[in-house]
C-alpha positions in Angstrom: 0.0 0.0 0.0 1.3 3.4 -0.9 1.3 6.1 1.8 2.4 9.7 2.0 5.6 10.6 4.0 5.5 14.1 5.4 8.4 15.9 7.0 8.4 19.3 8.6 11.3 21.8 8.4 12.4 24.0 11.3 10.2 26.7 10.0 7.2 24.3 10.3 6.5 24.1 6.6 5.8 20.6 5.3 7.3 18.5 2.5 5.2 15.5 1.4 6.1 12.6 -0.9 4.8 9.1 -1.7 7.0 7.0 0.5 6.7 3.8 -1.5 8.2 5.4 -4.6 10.6 7.9 -3.1 13.4 8.6 -5.6 17.0 9.6 -4.8 16.1 13.1 -6.1 13.1 13.3 -3.7 15.3 12.1 -0.8 17.9 14.8 -1.6 15.1 17.5 -1.7 13.6 16.3 1.6 16.9 16.3 3.4 17.8 19.7 2.1 14.3 21.0 2.9 14.2 19.5 6.4 17.7 19.7 7.7 19.4 22.2 5.3 22.0 19.5 4.4 23.0 19.8 0.8 23.4 16.5 -1.0 22.8 17.6 -4.6 26.5 18.4 -5.0 27.4 14.7 -5.1 27.3 12.5 -8.2 24.1 10.4 -8.1 26.1 7.1 -8.5 28.3 7.9 -5.5 25.3 9.1 -3.4 23.2 6.0 -4.2 26.1 3.7 -3.1 26.6 5.7 0.1 22.9 5.7 0.9 22.7 2.0 0.3 25.6 1.4 2.8 24.1 3.5 5.5 20.6 2.0 5.0 22.1 -1.5 5.3 24.0 -0.4 8.4 20.8 0.9 10.2 18.6 -1.9 8.8 16.1 0.1 6.8 14.8 -1.0 3.4 13.9 2.2 1.4 14.7 5.9 1.3 11.5 7.0 3.0 12.4 4.7 5.9 15.9 6.1 6.0 14.5 9.6 6.0 12.3 8.7 8.9 15.3 7.2 10.7 17.3 10.4 10.2 14.4 12.4 11.5 14.4 10.4 14.7 18.1 10.1 15.2 20.0 13.3 14.3 23.3 11.6 14.9 22.7 9.6 11.7 22.8 12.7 9.6 26.3 13.4 10.9 27.2 9.7 10.2 26.0 10.1 6.6 28.0 13.4 6.2 31.1 11.7 7.4 30.6 8.7 5.1 30.2 11.2 2.2 33.4 12.9 3.1 36.0 10.4 1.7 39.1 10.5 3.9 41.1 7.5 2.6 44.6 8.1 1.4 48.1 6.7 2.0 51.7 8.0 1.6 53.1 7.9 -2.0 49.8 6.7 -3.4 50.5 7.1 -7.1 54.1 6.0 -7.9 54.1 7.0 -11.6 52.8 10.5 -11.0 55.1 11.1 -8.0 58.1 9.8 -10.0 57.3 12.5 -12.6 57.0 15.1 -9.8 60.3 14.1 -8.2 62.4 13.7 -11.3 61.1 16.4 -13.7 58.5 18.7 -12.3 60.0 19.8 -9.0 63.5 20.5 -10.5 62.0 22.4 -13.3 59.8 24.5 -11.0 62.7 25.3 -8.7 64.9 26.4 -11.6 62.0 28.5 -13.0 61.4 30.1 -9.7 65.0 31.0 -9.3 65.1 32.7 -12.7 62.3 34.9 -11.5 64.2 35.8 -8.3 61.9 33.6 -6.1 63.2 30.6 -4.1 60.0 29.3 -2.5 57.9 26.5 -4.1 54.2 26.7 -3.3 52.1 23.5 -3.3 48.5 22.9 -2.4 47.0 19.5 -1.4 43.2 19.8 -1.9 41.1 17.4 0.1 44.2 16.3 2.0 42.3 14.1 4.5 44.5 13.2 7.4 47.7 14.4 5.8 49.7 11.7 3.9 49.5 13.4 0.5 50.6 16.8 1.8 53.4 15.3 3.7 54.4 13.2 0.7 54.7 16.3 -1.4 56.7 18.0 1.3 59.1 15.0 1.5 59.6 14.9 -2.2 60.3 18.6 -2.4 62.7 18.5 0.6 64.7 15.6 -0.9 65.0 17.3 -4.4 66.1 20.5 -2.8 68.6 18.8 -0.5 70.0 16.2 -2.9 70.5 18.7 -5.7 71.8 21.5 -3.5 69.2 24.0 -4.6 68.9 27.2 -2.7 65.2 27.0 -2.3 62.4 26.2 0.2 58.9 24.8 0.0 55.5 25.7 1.5 52.8 23.0 1.4 49.2 23.9 2.1 46.8 21.0 3.0 43.1 21.7 3.1 40.1 19.5 4.0 36.5 19.9 5.2 36.9 17.5 8.1 38.3 19.1 11.3 38.8 15.6 12.7 41.0 14.6 9.8 43.0 17.9 10.0 43.6 17.3 13.7 45.1 13.9 12.9 47.1 15.4 10.1 48.7 18.0 12.4 49.8 15.2 14.7 51.5 13.4 11.8 51.3 9.9 13.4 50.3 6.9 11.3 49.9 3.1 11.4 52.2 0.9 9.5 49.6 0.2 6.7 49.7 3.9 5.8 53.4 3.8 4.9 53.5 0.5 3.0 54.4 2.2 -0.3 57.1 4.5 1.2 60.6 3.6 0.1 62.9 2.6 3.0 65.2 5.6 2.3 62.2 7.9 2.9 61.2 6.0 6.1 64.7 6.4 7.5 64.9 10.1 6.5 61.5 11.5 7.4 59.9 9.2 10.0 60.4 8.2 13.5 59.2 4.7 14.3 57.8 3.6 17.7 56.4 0.0 17.6 53.8 0.1 14.9 53.4 3.9 14.7 55.3 6.0 12.3 55.6 9.7 13.1 56.5 12.4 10.5 59.6 14.2 11.7 59.4 17.8 12.9 61.2 19.2 9.9 58.6 18.0 7.4 55.7 18.9 9.7 57.0 22.5 9.8 56.8 22.7 6.0 53.0 22.0 5.9 50.2 24.3 6.9 46.8 22.5 7.4 43.5 24.5 7.4 39.9 23.8 6.9 38.5 24.5 3.5 35.6 23.3 1.4 36.5 23.5 -2.3 32.8 22.9 -3.2 31.8 26.1 -1.4 31.3 28.9 -4.0 32.7 31.4 -1.6 36.0 29.5 -1.0 38.9 29.8 -3.4 42.2 28.8 -1.8 43.9 28.3 1.7 43.7 31.5 3.8 47.5 31.1 4.5 48.1 30.8 0.8 47.1 34.5 0.5 47.3 35.1 -3.3 47.3 31.5 -4.4 49.9 31.4 -7.3 50.6 27.7 -6.6 53.3 25.9 -8.6 51.7 22.5 -8.1 48.2 21.6 -7.0 47.2 18.1 -6.1 43.5 17.3 -6.2 43.3 13.5 -6.4 40.2 11.4 -6.3 37.9 14.2 -5.2 36.1 15.5 -8.3 34.8 12.1 -9.2 32.4 12.2 -6.2 30.6 15.3 -7.3 28.2 16.2 -10.1 29.3 17.8 -13.4 28.5 21.4 -12.3 30.5 21.1 -9.1 33.4 19.4 -11.0 33.6 22.4 -13.3 33.5 24.8 -10.4 36.3 23.0 -8.7 38.4 22.8 -11.9 37.9 26.6 -12.5 39.1 27.3 -8.9 42.1 25.1 -9.4 42.9 26.8 -12.7 42.7 30.2 -11.2 44.9 29.2 -8.2 47.8 27.7 -10.3 50.6 29.9 -11.5 51.3 30.3 -15.2 52.7 27.0 -16.5 52.0 25.4 -13.1 50.9 21.8 -12.6 47.8 20.0 -11.6 47.9 16.4 -10.3 44.6 14.4 -10.3 43.4 10.9 -9.9 43.4 8.5 -12.8 39.6 8.5 -13.0 39.6 12.3 -13.2 41.9 12.5 -16.3 39.0 12.9 -18.7 37.4 15.7 -16.7 40.6 17.7 -16.9 41.2 16.9 -20.6 37.7 18.0 -21.6 38.0 21.3 -19.8 40.6 22.6 -22.3 42.4 24.4 -19.5 45.3 22.0 -19.2 47.4 19.7 -21.3 48.9 16.4 -20.2 52.5 16.6 -19.1 53.3 13.1 -20.1 51.4 10.2 -21.8 52.1 8.3 -18.6 50.4 9.5 -15.5 47.9 12.1 -14.5 49.9 15.3 -14.3 48.7 18.3 -16.3 50.2 21.7 -17.2 48.1 24.9 -17.1 47.7 26.5 -20.5 
């Protein structure tokens, strides 16, 4: 039997839908109407998978039931939000891309900076989660500068929407499974090991500034500490794929504006086509996912 599901917003206006045939779009509208939580920014495929996992977790069979569950348990909305905020990453995640960065891109950027009477590399890790990517880029930069005797420095900015993830990032302490792809030379050089915990050393931690930032917020452009952007390298890996087309384009435009002339953008493999179709960048190499700003 079909029935009507009615929910009331904080302003006491009502939103009504047929519960038996509630669609994902209707669920999104009901959540935004009732709780002010925006879900429409996400890709529908990703959102459906996430909702299915949460519904299975709380043992409800349809979207109307899940909406009812959220209405009775406000903690569940926070759980859904956390699940939508992908925080998984590890150190040295993409070996091909990072090899390009280490061997070609960073040396070229440093030399270009020095020709323009500037000795500081500026790097932004967007959606940095709990820090491995930002620290990886700081380690690569530090090693290139030290090993090649460049008179240069590096500033890495890591941003994420999750305050909990950023708090962990600032601690710089990780389990062994997070550093499985790190070469032993980097482990010895940049980490302190205590039992199964690996701590990023103070030198590398001092090179990274972590701050909260939501790249999907129309009012947000770049890290506050970054001041005027002008980043030599921006890494935004495996983030755009979770959002709808309009949000992807907004993110890409922000990244384009934040990158210095002839600067570089590093993305995930599944995001390569998004960048190529924008016409704003060209691929640095046929291998990997590093792009150069036009």
